[in-house]
C-alpha positions as a LaTeX table, in Angstrom:
\begin{tabular}{lrrr}
\hline
Residue & $x$ (\AA) & $y$ (\AA) & $z$ (\AA) \\
\hline
Met1 & $-13.52$ & $-9.48$ & 19.92 \\
Gly2 & $-11.07$ & $-8.48$ & 17.28 \\
Val3 & $-9.30$ & $-5.13$ & 16.90 \\
Met4 & $-11.37$ & $-4.19$ & 13.86 \\
Asp5 & $-14.74$ & $-5.17$ & 15.29 \\
Gly6 & $-16.92$ & $-2.12$ & 15.77 \\
Leu7 & $-15.07$ & $-0.01$ & 13.25 \\
Ser8 & $-16.90$ & 1.49 & 10.33 \\
Pro9 & $-16.32$ & $-0.05$ & 6.83 \\
Asn10 & $-14.40$ & 3.09 & 5.85 \\
Asp11 & $-12.13$ & 2.80 & 8.93 \\
Arg12 & $-11.49$ & $-0.91$ & 8.18 \\
Leu13 & $-10.68$ & $-0.08$ & 4.55 \\
Ser14 & $-8.26$ & 2.69 & 5.68 \\
Ile15 & $-6.46$ & 0.24 & 7.98 \\
Glu16 & $-6.29$ & $-2.42$ & 5.20 \\
Leu17 & $-4.92$ & 0.03 & 2.75 \\
Ala18 & $-2.21$ & 1.10 & 5.24 \\
Arg19 & $-1.33$ & $-2.51$ & 5.87 \\
Ser20 & $-1.07$ & $-3.16$ & 2.16 \\
Glu21 & 1.26 & $-0.22$ & 1.63 \\
Asn22 & 3.37 & $-1.26$ & 4.59 \\
His23 & 3.60 & $-4.81$ & 3.25 \\
Leu24 & 4.63 & $-3.53$ & $-0.22$ \\
Ile25 & 7.47 & $-1.45$ & 1.33 \\
Arg26 & 8.61 & $-4.48$ & 3.45 \\
Glu27 & 8.70 & $-6.59$ & 0.32 \\
Leu28 & 10.74 & $-4.01$ & $-1.50$ \\
Ile29 & 13.23 & $-3.80$ & 1.36 \\
Ala30 & 13.49 & $-7.61$ & 1.33 \\
Val31 & 14.36 & $-7.43$ & $-2.37$ \\
Arg32 & 17.05 & $-4.89$ & $-1.61$ \\
His33 & 18.50 & $-7.13$ & 1.04 \\
Arg34 & 18.48 & $-10.24$ & $-1.24$ \\
Cys35 & 20.30 & $-8.20$ & $-3.94$ \\
Gly36 & 22.87 & $-7.12$ & $-1.34$ \\
Leu37 & 22.23 & $-3.43$ & $-1.94$ \\
Lys38 & 22.91 & $-0.83$ & 0.70 \\
Pro39 & 20.49 & 2.08 & 1.11 \\
Ala40 & 23.22 & 4.49 & $-0.17$ \\
Glu41 & 23.44 & 2.52 & $-3.45$ \\
Val42 & 19.65 & 2.60 & $-3.80$ \\
Ala43 & 19.70 & 6.37 & $-3.16$ \\
Arg44 & 22.41 & 6.84 & $-5.82$ \\
Arg45 & 20.28 & 4.86 & $-8.34$ \\
Met46 & 17.23 & 6.86 & $-7.56$ \\
Gly47 & 19.11 & 10.16 & $-7.62$ \\
Val48 & 18.15 & 11.09 & $-4.12$ \\
Asp49 & 19.88 & 11.60 & $-0.75$ \\
Arg50 & 20.37 & 8.54 & 1.38 \\
Ser51 & 18.15 & 10.02 & 4.04 \\
Ala52 & 15.24 & 9.91 & 1.55 \\
Val53 & 15.67 & 6.17 & 1.27 \\
Thr54 & 15.95 & 5.80 & 4.97 \\
Arg55 & 12.77 & 7.67 & 5.52 \\
Phe56 & 10.99 & 5.63 & 2.86 \\
Glu57 & 12.09 & 2.39 & 4.40 \\
Ser58 & 11.22 & 3.41 & 7.92 \\
Gly59 & 7.73 & 4.55 & 7.00 \\
Gly60 & 8.64 & 8.18 & 7.72 \\
Thr61 & 7.06 & 9.38 & 4.51 \\
Asn62 & 3.89 & 9.00 & 2.58 \\
Pro63 & 5.41 & 7.94 & $-0.72$ \\
Thr64 & 3.91 & 8.64 & $-4.11$ \\
Met65 & 3.40 & 5.90 & $-6.68$ \\
Ala66 & 6.26 & 7.48 & $-8.58$ \\
Thr67 & 8.63 & 7.16 & $-5.66$ \\
Ile68 & 7.62 & 3.56 & $-4.93$ \\
Asn69 & 8.17 & 2.73 & $-8.65$ \\
Arg70 & 11.57 & 4.51 & $-8.63$ \\
Tyr71 & 12.66 & 2.49 & $-5.54$ \\
Ala72 & 11.40 & $-0.73$ & $-7.18$ \\
Glu73 & 13.36 & 0.01 & $-10.30$ \\
Ala74 & 16.46 & 0.82 & $-8.24$ \\
Val75 & 16.38 & $-2.57$ & $-6.53$ \\
Gly76 & 15.31 & $-4.45$ & $-9.61$ \\
Ala77 & 11.86 & $-5.36$ & $-8.47$ \\
Met78 & 8.59 & $-5.64$ & $-10.46$ \\
Ile79 & 5.40 & $-4.46$ & $-8.78$ \\
Arg80 & 2.15 & $-5.90$ & $-9.87$ \\
Tyr81 & $-1.05$ & $-4.15$ & $-8.77$ \\
Thr82 & $-4.42$ & $-5.73$ & $-8.00$ \\
Val83 & $-7.59$ & $-3.96$ & $-7.16$ \\
Glu84 & $-10.18$ & $-5.69$ & $-4.96$ \\
Gln85 & $-13.63$ & $-4.39$ & $-4.09$ \\
Cys86 & $-13.95$ & $-4.27$ & $-0.39$ \\
Val87 & $-16.57$ & $-6.61$ & 1.14 \\
Ala88 & $-18.58$ & $-3.73$ & 2.73 \\
Asp89 & $-19.00$ & $-2.14$ & $-0.69$ \\
Glu90 & $-20.08$ & $-5.39$ & $-2.26$ \\
Ala91 & $-22.78$ & $-5.81$ & 0.44 \\
Ala92 & $-23.92$ & $-2.20$ & 0.00 \\
Ser93 & $-24.07$ & $-2.66$ & $-3.74$ \\
Arg94 & $-26.09$ & $-5.84$ & $-3.50$ \\
Ser95 & $-28.49$ & $-4.24$ & $-0.99$ \\
Ala96 & $-28.95$ & $-1.20$ & $-3.24$ \\
Ala97 & $-29.55$ & $-3.29$ & $-6.28$ \\
Thr98 & $-32.21$ & $-5.45$ & $-4.53$ \\
Ala99 & $-33.92$ & $-2.63$ & $-2.71$ \\
Lys100 & $-37.40$ & $-1.77$ & $-3.98$ \\
Pro101 & $-38.01$ & 1.89 & $-4.86$ \\
Ala102 & $-40.24$ & 3.79 & $-2.37$ \\
Arg103 & $-43.77$ & 4.48 & $-3.58$ \\
Ala104 & $-44.77$ & 8.04 & $-4.03$ \\
\hline
\end{tabular}
């Protein structure tokens, strides 16, 4: 039995969204490393204190899209967004579309 078995579709979606955000931040940190940038330099480029970058990189914040984009710009990364409909919603949509209306 897997970790996500038995969770509601909403709980599974929340977990997947958190994983996706965590992956994005790890990828941005990897870009910083490949560019040879120190957190202090990223902070200077973003116009924030170094501790803000440290909190961002450690997951100690809930960053806004604006903050994520500013970090990406500071390290020279391009972020591309994709939106996918979750499987549970697809099944619910199909089920609602094929359901017959109740008779009065």
